N, C-alpha and C positions, 0 to 999 in steps of 0.2 A: 487633263490639268481643270483643277475646279475653276469654275468662274468665278469672278469679283460677288456676285449676287450670292451664288451658293456659298462662298466663303465667309460673307456677311452674315446669312442667314444662320451659319454654322455657329458663328462667333455669338450671335444675339441669343441663340437657344443654349450656349453654354453661361451666357452671363445670368438668364433666367435661372437655369438650374443651380448655380452658386447662389444667387439671390435665395433662392426658395431654401436651399440648405443652410445658408445663413440664417434667413429667419426661423427655422424650425430650431436650430442650435438657439438661437435666442429664448423662443419660447420655453425650451426645456430648460433652461437656465434658472426659471423663474417657475417650471412647471406649470406653466401656461397650458402645454399640449393636453393636460389632463380634462382643462375645463373651459378652453376657448370656443369651441365648437358648440357647447350647448349653450354658451353666453351669446354667439352669432345668432344661432338657430331659435332662439327666444322669439317667443310669438308676442308682438306688441299687446300692452295692456289693454282689455276690455275697457269699452266706452262706457264710464260710469254715469248716472241720471241723478240729478241731487248732486248735495256738496259732498266731498271725499272727506270721510274721516279718516284721520292719520292717527294711529297707535304707535306713540313713541316709547320703545323699550330699551333701557340702558343696562346691560348685564356686565358685571364685573368679576373677572377672576382675581378676587380680593384675597391676596396672599401678604399677611403682616410678616412672616420668617422669609420672606423673598431676600436671598441674598445670603442666607444663614447669619442673620443679624444678630446681636444681644438682645435682652427682653426690654432695656430702656429705648431702644431704637424702635421696636414692635410696638413698645405703648405710644411713641410721640405719633407714630403713623397712624393707629387706630384713632388717638385722641383729635389729632387734626380732621380726620375724615368726620368723627362725630360732633367736632364743633364747627369746621368751615362748610361742612354740606348743610347744615340746619340754615346758616347764614344766608348761603347761597340759595336755596330751595324756597325759603321764605319770601324771596323777590319774585316769584313767579307761581303763576297759576294755568290750568288748562280749561276748557269749556265747561268741566264739571266742578271748578274751584279747588282741584287737585294741584299740590305743588308736584313739581318733577318726583318720579319715582326711580329707586335705584334698587338693584337687584343684587344683593351680596352673595355671589357664588363663593362659598367658604372651604378650603380644602382639607379633608379630614387628616391629613397627614400634619396638619399643623395647628390641630385644636389646642386652644389655649382657652380655658372657662373665662376669664376676665376680658378677653378680647372679644367674644360672644356676647358676653353680658352687656357690655357697650354697644356693640350692633344693636341688639335686642332693643335697649332703652331708645336707641336713634329709630327704629322701626315701630315701636310702639307709640313714638310720635308722628306716625303717618307718612315716613320718608321713604320707605321701601319695604324688602322682605329678604330673608336669609333663604339660599338652597345650596345644594350640593356641588362642590367641587373636588375632583379626585384625580392625583398624579400615582399611576404604580407602574410596574414593571416587571414583566416574568410572572404575571399573577396565575392564579390557579381559580376555580370556578367556586372551591368551599370557601377561600380567604374573602375572595371578592363579596360573596353573599354574607359572611359575618361582618367584614368592615361596613358595606352599607346598612345593614340591618343594626349594627350597634349606633353606625354615626346618626343615622336618621333619627334613631330614639333619643338619643343624649339631645339634638337640637331641639327636639319637640318637647321633653321633660325636662330639661335644663333650661332652655332659653325661650321657649314658646315660638319657635319655629317649625314650617311643615304643617300641612292640613291634613286631616283624615277624611279618607272617601265616605260620604254621608250613606253609601249603602253599603260597602264593606267594613268599615270602619279602619283600614288600611291606611298607613300613613302615606301620602304622595308628595314626589319632590320632583323639582326641575334638576337637570343634569348638566354641567360642562366637563368634557374628559380634559385632564391635564395633557399638555405638549399637544394637543388637538387630534390625540390617537385613539377616536372613538372605534371600537370594533377592529381593533390590532391593524389600524389602517398605515400606520409607516411602514416604507418598504422594507426597512431592515428589522421589521419585529419587535423594536425597542418601544416601551413604556405604554405596554399593554400587556398582552399576552394572551387575550380571550378572543377567539372567532366567534363566540357565540355570545356577545357583550349587549347585544340588542334584545335578544330573549331574558337575560339576565336581569337587565334594567327594568324591563314591561314585568317581570314575576314580581320584584323587590318594590315595584310601586312608583318607577318613573312615569312622570305624564308626558313629558316632552325632553328632547334634548335642544340644548341650544349653544352646542359646540359652533358651528359654522357660521361664516366663511373661516377658511384657514391659511386661504393663500398668502405667499406664496409657499406654504409648506406642501409637501409631497402628500400630506393626508387630505389635502382638499379633493372634494367630491365632484365628479364629472357631471353632477345635477348642480345647478347654481339658482340662486334668486328664486325661490320655492321653498313651499311648506307641503310636506308630503309624508307619507307613511312608509317606512322602509322594513322590507321583511328580510328576517336573518337566514342566512345558511351557515349554519356553524360548522360546516368542514373548511369555509375558506373567510379571509379577513374583508373589512369594507364592504359588507353587505348594505351599506346605505350611499354606494354610489349612485344607486338609482332608486327609485320608488313609485307609488301610486299618489298622485295630486289628491290634495284635500278638496272636495268637492261640495258646493251648496246642494242639499238634498241627499248626499253620499253617507257614508258611514265608515267606521275603522277598517282599514284595509291592509293591515300589516302589524309588525313587532314594536314598532316604536315610531312617534311622531316625530320628526324632524322638522324644528322651526329656523330657518336661515335668514342672516342678515344680509343686507344689499352687497354684491361684488360686482365692481366694475371698472373700467378704464379711466384713470384722470388722464385728459387731454390738456388740461390748463397747465399743470405742473411736469413737464417731460424730462424725462432723463436723458441728459447731454443736449437738450433742447430739440430731441427729434422722436425718443419713443415714450408712449404713454405710461406713467406709473399704473399699479395695481390699487385699487383703493378697496379693503376688504372690512371697511365700516370699522377700522381701530381707532380710536381717539387716545393720543399721546403727543407730546412736546414736539416731536417731529412730523405729526400730521395732526394738527388741531380741527376742531370742527367748524370749519370756516362756513359761511352762508352758501357758498357754491357746494361743498360737498352735502350740505343738508338739503339742498335742493336735488343734488342727484339721487341722494337716497330716496328720497320722495318719489321722485321720476321712476325711479327703479320698480314701483308700483307692486311690491310682493304681497301677496293676496290669496285667499281660497278662491278658486275658480268659482265663476258665478257670482260672488260679492267684490267686484271690482272698486266700489265705492268704500270697503273697509281696507285701509292699507295699513301694513304693520311694516315698521320701521326698528329693527332690533341693532343696537351698535353694541360695542364692546370695548374694553379696557381692562388693564392691570393696574389697578388703582392705588397700589402701596408703594410704587417706585417713586423715590423722591424727586427723579429728574421730570417725572410726568404731574407730580400734584399741582403746581401751579397752574397747568394748562386747564387740569380737571376740576379744581376747586377756586378758580380766580376769574380773571375778565372773559378768558377765552371762551369759557363754558357758559358764562353770564350771557355774554354776547350771542351763543347758540341759542339759548332758550328766548332772548327778547326778539331773534329771529324767527324763530319757530312760532311764538306767539302772535307776532305781526303779519307774519306770511301766511301761516297755514291755522288760524285761528279766526278768520272774518266771519263766520255763522253762515255764510251763502255759498261760498266756496269751496271752504275747507272749514273742517271742525276738529280740533286738538284733542287728545287725551293721553296725559301721561299714564303709563302702565307697567306695573310687574310682571314678571315672567309668568307667574301663575294667572294674572289678570289677561295678558295677552292670549294665554291657553285657551281660558275661558270664552273669550270672544273669540277665537278660532273655531271652538266646536259649537258656541252660538251660531255661526255662520255655516257651519258644516250641518245644522240642524234646520236650517232654512229660514233663520230669523233675519229680520230686516230691521231698518230706521236706525237708532240711536244706538251703537254698541256700547256706550256708556252703562248703559243698564245691564250689560251682560259681564260685568268683572268678574262675578261670583256664578256663573252659570252653573260650573259642573262641581267646582272645587271652593267651599268656603275658606275665607280670610284663616290665616293661623292665629292662634292666641296671642301672639305678639303684634298683630295689626291691631289698630283702634277701632276697625270693624270687626273684629275676632272674637268678641266677647261671647257671641251665642255658641261659636265652635269651642271655646274654652270650657263652658259651661257644661257641653255635651259630653265632653271628654272626662270632665270632673266627675260627671254623674256615673258614667261608664266604668271608669277606673278606680274611683275612691280617693283621685289625687286631683290637685289644680296646679297651674302654673303660677308661679310665686316671685 
């Protein structure tokens, strides 16, 4: 007969096993099993000496045709951004005197000349830049090459977007993958189709990918809260699950630079009052940019290894969905910038820099090259501003001299 002590021990062991199984099931429900280990193992941020420079980068999956709406609705969406964002941004400045910068990752499959003309005019006034977004499914290498090449040339020649590499003359672009499915990373193989997408992007001129984080999607990489080089294995998907961290004094170590935004657990707003929610640096009505979230993003401390005093905070949104526009263009966003400028721009402990995706890339490359001091001076370290930027006239003049055509 089993003693009472042994029976109790067996019962306790059974409860522990059940709790572990239930916990794992909960993790799998939100695909947290993919990344929670990396999140928990992440080393504490290195101690920074001197002020911490915060590079705040807001990237937007900007989709005017979202929901397959008619042209008048598309126009209202774009017009509201072009009007209200000017008003919002004009109330704020960073340490360099720059207003908030918004990077519009515009989807190739939603191209409309009039929408991009309006965005280009907004960017020409110094409010941001335009980069490439793409939704595709069951794609082929030839079609992908033709699509990206055609769209990048259209953006540059018709709308003054994208920079040319000063050495090669190649157009360079930042990239966000539609449906989060970079390198065929979705488990069912939908919404991409290319296991060698990292290689293709590099060859086509992509300077960095800004897709992640994508949690709770199953496309979320196992590596989190990092800036790293991913090396493509063309025989398998999701080669960017792991990579080599960008380091001060290092060099390119893979096929594509991956710039991640902060991913963490929000214990303040727990589900059912018990379980932490996932904070994937997404901003919308259901997850507004509260001061507490901003503080958590900064504390995550994403940086080039060896440069802990240069922190990259990349957040994202889908800016054209009406349900979220009031959050993105109204009092919540205004309050976020007020908090950033009051808490992270005192000049002694923190210095704030509003940056575009291109500028974030340049600053990352400057850190990798061993530069120190004020990162604001490295906004154009590798890639110059595009022609539609108020700081891009030199590049436009160079393009006109090379090709005999200019941006008009």
